[in-house]
C-alpha positions as CSV (number, residue, x, y, z in Angstrom):
1,M,11.6,-60.7,-8.2
2,Y,10.5,-56.8,-8.6
3,N,8.3,-55.1,-6.2
4,R,4.7,-54.7,-8.1
5,S,3.4,-51.9,-6.0
6,P,3.4,-48.4,-8.5
7,S,6.1,-45.6,-7.0
8,P,4.8,-42.7,-5.3
9,F,7.4,-40.7,-7.9
10,T,7.4,-40.4,-11.2
11,K,10.5,-39.0,-13.3
12,L,9.5,-36.1,-15.4
13,V,11.4,-36.5,-18.7
14,K,12.6,-32.9,-20.0
15,N,13.8,-33.9,-23.8
16,S,13.3,-32.0,-26.8
17,A,9.4,-33.1,-26.9
18,Y,8.9,-31.2,-23.1
19,Y,10.9,-28.2,-24.3
20,S,9.6,-27.4,-27.6
21,R,5.8,-27.1,-26.3
22,Y,6.8,-25.5,-22.4
23,Q,4.7,-21.8,-22.3
24,T,6.6,-19.3,-20.4
25,K,4.6,-17.6,-17.7
26,Y,4.3,-13.9,-17.8
27,K,7.2,-11.8,-16.9
28,R,5.9,-10.6,-13.9
29,R,5.1,-13.7,-12.6
30,R,8.4,-15.4,-13.4
31,S,10.0,-12.4,-11.4
32,G,7.3,-13.3,-8.8
33,K,5.7,-9.2,-8.6
34,T,2.3,-9.9,-9.8
35,D,-0.5,-12.9,-8.2
36,Y,-2.3,-12.9,-11.4
37,Y,-5.1,-15.3,-10.2
38,A,-6.1,-12.3,-8.0
39,R,-5.3,-9.8,-10.8
40,K,-7.7,-11.5,-13.0
41,R,-10.4,-11.1,-10.7
42,L,-9.7,-7.3,-9.5
43,I,-9.8,-6.4,-13.9
44,T,-12.5,-8.3,-14.8
45,Q,-15.8,-6.3,-15.5
46,A,-18.8,-6.9,-15.9
47,K,-20.3,-7.3,-19.4
48,N,-23.4,-5.2,-18.8
49,K,-21.5,-2.3,-17.8
50,Y,-20.1,-2.1,-21.8
51,N,-16.9,0.1,-21.2
52,A,-17.3,1.4,-17.7
53,P,-13.7,1.6,-15.7
54,K,-13.0,-0.8,-13.0
55,Y,-11.7,1.3,-10.5
56,R,-8.7,-0.6,-7.9
57,L,-7.5,1.0,-4.7
58,V,-3.6,-0.1,-5.3
59,V,-1.9,-0.3,-1.6
60,R,2.4,-1.3,-1.6
61,F,4.6,-0.3,0.6
62,T,8.7,0.1,0.8
63,N,11.3,0.5,3.6
64,R,10.5,3.7,3.6
65,D,7.2,5.2,2.0
66,I,3.7,3.9,1.2
67,V,2.2,4.3,-2.4
68,M,-1.4,4.3,-3.0
69,Q,-3.0,4.5,-6.4
70,I,-6.6,4.6,-8.3
71,V,-5.9,2.4,-11.1
72,T,-8.3,1.1,-13.7
73,S,-6.9,-1.4,-16.2
74,E,-7.2,-1.1,-20.1
75,I,-6.4,-3.1,-23.0
76,T,-3.2,-0.5,-23.2
77,G,-2.3,-0.9,-19.9
78,D,-2.9,0.3,-16.5
79,K,-3.8,3.7,-15.7
80,V,-3.2,5.7,-12.7
81,F,-6.2,8.0,-12.2
82,S,-4.7,9.3,-8.5
83,A,-2.1,8.8,-6.4
84,A,-1.0,9.8,-3.4
85,Y,2.5,8.8,-1.1
86,S,3.1,9.0,2.9
87,H,6.2,11.0,2.4
88,E,3.6,13.9,1.0
89,L,2.4,14.0,5.2
90,K,5.2,16.2,5.8
91,A,3.4,18.7,4.5
92,Y,0.4,18.0,7.2
93,G,2.8,18.0,9.9
94,I,3.5,14.0,10.3
95,E,7.8,14.0,9.7
96,H,8.2,10.8,11.4
97,G,6.9,7.4,11.2
98,L,5.8,7.6,7.7
99,T,5.4,3.5,7.2
100,N,3.1,3.1,10.4
101,W,-0.6,2.6,11.2
102,A,-1.3,5.8,11.6
103,A,0.8,7.0,8.7
104,A,-0.8,4.4,6.4
105,Y,-4.7,5.8,7.6
106,C,-3.4,9.3,6.5
107,T,-2.1,8.3,3.3
108,G,-5.5,6.5,2.5
109,L,-7.6,9.9,3.6
110,L,-5.1,11.7,1.6
111,L,-5.7,9.5,-1.5
112,A,-9.6,9.2,-1.2
113,R,-9.9,13.5,-0.8
114,R,-7.8,14.0,-3.7
115,V,-10.1,11.8,-5.8
116,L,-13.4,12.8,-4.5
117,S,-12.1,16.9,-4.9
118,K,-11.0,15.9,-8.8
119,L,-14.6,14.4,-9.1
120,G,-16.0,17.5,-7.9
121,M,-17.8,15.1,-4.8
122,D,-16.1,16.2,-2.0
123,K,-18.9,18.0,-0.9
124,D,-21.5,14.9,-1.4
125,F,-18.9,12.5,-0.2
126,T,-17.3,13.9,3.2
127,G,-16.2,10.2,4.7
128,V,-16.0,9.9,8.8
129,E,-15.1,13.2,9.6
130,E,-14.1,12.0,12.9
131,A,-12.5,8.9,13.1
132,D,-13.6,6.8,15.9
133,G,-12.9,3.5,14.8
134,E,-16.6,3.0,13.8
135,Y,-16.9,0.1,11.2
136,Q,-19.1,1.9,8.7
137,L,-19.5,1.8,4.4
138,T,-19.7,4.9,2.0
139,E,-23.3,4.4,0.6
140,A,-25.4,7.1,-1.3
141,A,-27.5,9.6,0.0
142,G,-30.7,8.4,-1.4
143,D,-32.3,6.7,-4.5
144,D,-31.9,10.3,-6.4
145,E,-28.1,11.2,-5.3
146,R,-25.1,10.7,-7.0
147,R,-23.6,7.2,-6.4
148,P,-20.2,6.7,-4.3
149,F,-17.0,6.6,-6.3
150,K,-15.9,2.8,-5.7
151,A,-12.6,1.0,-5.9
152,F,-11.8,-2.5,-5.0
153,L,-8.4,-3.0,-2.5
154,D,-5.3,-4.4,-4.5
155,V,-3.0,-5.8,-1.6
156,G,-0.6,-7.3,-4.4
157,L,1.5,-9.8,-2.6
158,H,0.9,-8.5,1.1
159,R,-0.1,-10.5,3.8
160,T,-3.4,-9.9,4.9
161,S,-3.3,-10.9,8.5
162,T,-5.5,-9.3,11.0
163,G,-4.2,-5.7,12.0
164,A,-2.0,-4.9,9.3
165,R,-1.2,-1.9,8.0
166,I,-2.7,-2.6,4.4
167,F,-6.3,-2.4,5.8
168,G,-4.9,0.7,7.8
169,A,-4.8,2.4,4.5
170,M,-7.8,0.7,3.2
171,K,-9.4,2.2,6.5
172,G,-8.1,6.2,5.5
173,A,-9.8,5.7,1.6
174,S,-12.9,4.4,3.6
175,D,-13.2,7.2,6.0
176,G,-12.1,9.5,3.0
177,G,-15.8,8.8,1.4
178,I,-14.8,6.0,-1.1
179,L,-16.6,3.0,-1.1
180,V,-14.1,0.0,-0.5
181,P,-15.8,-2.9,-0.1
182,H,-14.6,-5.0,3.0
183,S,-15.8,-5.9,6.6
184,E,-14.6,-5.3,9.9
185,N,-12.5,-8.9,10.1
186,R,-9.0,-7.8,9.4
187,F,-8.6,-4.5,11.6
188,P,-7.1,-4.4,15.0
189,G,-9.7,-5.1,17.9
190,Y,-11.6,-7.9,15.7
191,D,-12.3,-10.8,18.3
192,I,-12.2,-13.4,16.3
193,E,-14.2,-15.9,18.8
194,T,-17.2,-12.8,19.6
195,K,-16.9,-11.8,16.0
196,E,-17.0,-8.2,17.0
197,L,-14.7,-5.4,16.6
198,D,-13.5,-3.5,19.1
199,A,-13.5,0.6,18.0
200,E,-11.3,1.7,20.8
201,T,-8.4,-0.8,19.8
202,L,-9.1,0.4,16.0
203,R,-9.2,4.1,16.9
204,K,-6.2,3.7,19.1
205,Y,-4.3,2.5,15.9
206,I,-5.6,5.1,13.7
207,F,-4.2,8.0,16.5
208,G,-0.8,6.4,16.4
209,G,-2.2,5.5,20.5
210,H,0.4,1.6,20.0
211,V,3.3,3.6,18.7
212,A,2.8,6.1,22.1
213,E,2.3,3.2,24.3
214,Y,5.6,1.6,22.9
215,M,7.8,5.1,23.5
216,E,6.3,5.1,27.4
217,T,7.4,1.9,27.8
218,L,10.8,1.6,26.1
219,A,11.3,5.7,27.7
220,D,11.2,3.5,31.1
221,D,12.7,-0.3,30.5
222,D,15.8,1.1,28.4
223,E,16.5,4.6,27.8
224,E,19.8,4.1,25.4
225,R,17.1,2.5,23.0
226,Y,14.6,4.9,23.6
227,K,16.8,7.6,22.6
228,S,18.2,5.7,19.5
229,Q,15.4,4.4,17.6
230,F,12.9,8.0,19.0
231,Q,15.5,10.0,18.1
232,G,13.7,12.2,15.3
233,Y,11.0,12.3,17.4
234,I,13.1,13.4,20.4
235,N,14.8,16.7,18.2
236,D,11.3,17.8,17.0
237,E,9.9,17.7,21.1
238,I,7.2,15.2,20.0
239,E,6.4,13.4,23.1
240,A,4.2,10.1,23.4
241,D,1.0,12.1,24.8
242,G,1.4,14.6,22.0
243,L,0.8,11.6,19.1
244,E,-3.0,11.7,19.3
245,E,-3.1,15.7,18.9
246,L,-1.0,16.0,16.0
247,Y,-2.6,13.1,13.2
248,Q,-6.3,14.9,14.8
249,E,-4.4,18.1,13.3
250,A,-3.2,16.1,10.4
251,H,-6.4,14.5,9.5
252,K,-8.0,18.1,9.4
253,A,-5.2,19.1,7.2
254,I,-5.7,16.5,4.7
255,R,-9.4,17.6,4.5
256,E,-9.0,21.6,4.2
257,D,-6.2,20.8,1.0
258,P,-5.3,17.3,-0.6
259,F,-3.1,18.9,-2.6
260,K,-1.0,20.7,-0.3
261,K,3.0,20.4,-1.2
262,V,5.9,20.8,1.2
263,E,6.9,24.4,1.7
264,G,10.2,25.0,0.3
265,G,10.3,21.8,-1.7
266,E,13.0,21.2,-4.1
267,K,12.1,21.4,-7.6
268,K,13.2,19.4,-10.0
269,S,12.4,18.8,-13.7
270,K,11.4,16.1,-15.6
271,D,14.7,14.9,-17.0
272,E,16.1,14.8,-13.7
273,Y,13.5,12.8,-12.2
274,K,14.3,10.5,-14.1
275,Q,18.2,10.5,-14.1
276,E,17.2,9.8,-10.4
277,S,15.0,7.1,-10.5
278,L,17.5,5.0,-13.2
279,K,20.0,4.8,-10.5
280,Y,17.9,2.6,-8.5
281,K,16.6,0.6,-11.9
282,G,19.3,-2.8,-12.2
283,R,19.7,-2.6,-16.2
284,K,20.0,-6.8,-17.8
285,L,23.8,-7.6,-19.3
286,T,23.8,-8.1,-22.6
287,K,25.1,-11.5,-23.8
288,E,28.9,-10.0,-24.7
289,E,28.4,-8.3,-21.3
290,K,27.9,-11.2,-19.4
291,R,30.7,-13.2,-21.7
292,E,33.6,-10.2,-20.9
293,R,32.4,-10.6,-17.0
294,V,32.6,-14.2,-17.5
295,K,36.6,-14.2,-18.9
296,A,37.2,-11.3,-16.0
297,K,36.3,-13.8,-13.8
298,I,38.4,-16.2,-15.3
299,A,41.3,-14.2,-15.3
300,E,41.2,-13.3,-11.9
301,L,40.8,-17.0,-10.2
302,K,44.3,-17.7,-12.5
303,E,46.0,-14.9,-11.1
């Protein structure tokens, strides 16, 4: 007797025929860096627009920095039109918390003002000059007026949870005068049940109100931890009450001069920057180096 029912598991036979027909995936897919399902849809341009570039608002977070770029895709590769980094906010008076929600908003605002200044559109599209947390998109002033600069949000592999910092960067770019098609659903303060956005909550995040609240709570509950976590703020005599004013001044300064540099900053040549970046870039070992490494490990075990 034998079991006539089909097995739910089928063994995949990986013989020579399988391997000879196997098609490897793209390198950046294999290394888990690019979501090609999303990328395909972000770079595909409508055929009736011919060779018009399609711009992406690329937002990426590192442990200590926020990278924002306006990128267009060509056959030869991606071209960066303009970029802004959160470490540049030091020139505008923001020295700490360079990866939080408020810093993401400032970086988006900085990028938007740079792009529009570069295109000579900064006077026509001022965006939201005083952030109030209200949901609004940049639109053309009239039928015969110039249309706004349009870019689509590229989140990469980042989680698009409600209230995520990535939407702070998008909000900053949108308020800066760039048309970034989006809805209000993922902003902090959006209620999924009433389907309404609480503008006050969003405004609080834009001006670092949530950080100020945490500073006050931590100072009351655990003073030692507060001194440890907010040491930089304490050294610069920045209190929870002064955060909103700090970010307001930064927003004004960004609009006045989006190309401002940090005074007294270290100047390096192109070659020096290249050498510095190489120390963070891992180099693949050659076949001979791998073999020598194995021999060295075997010899070490024998000792």
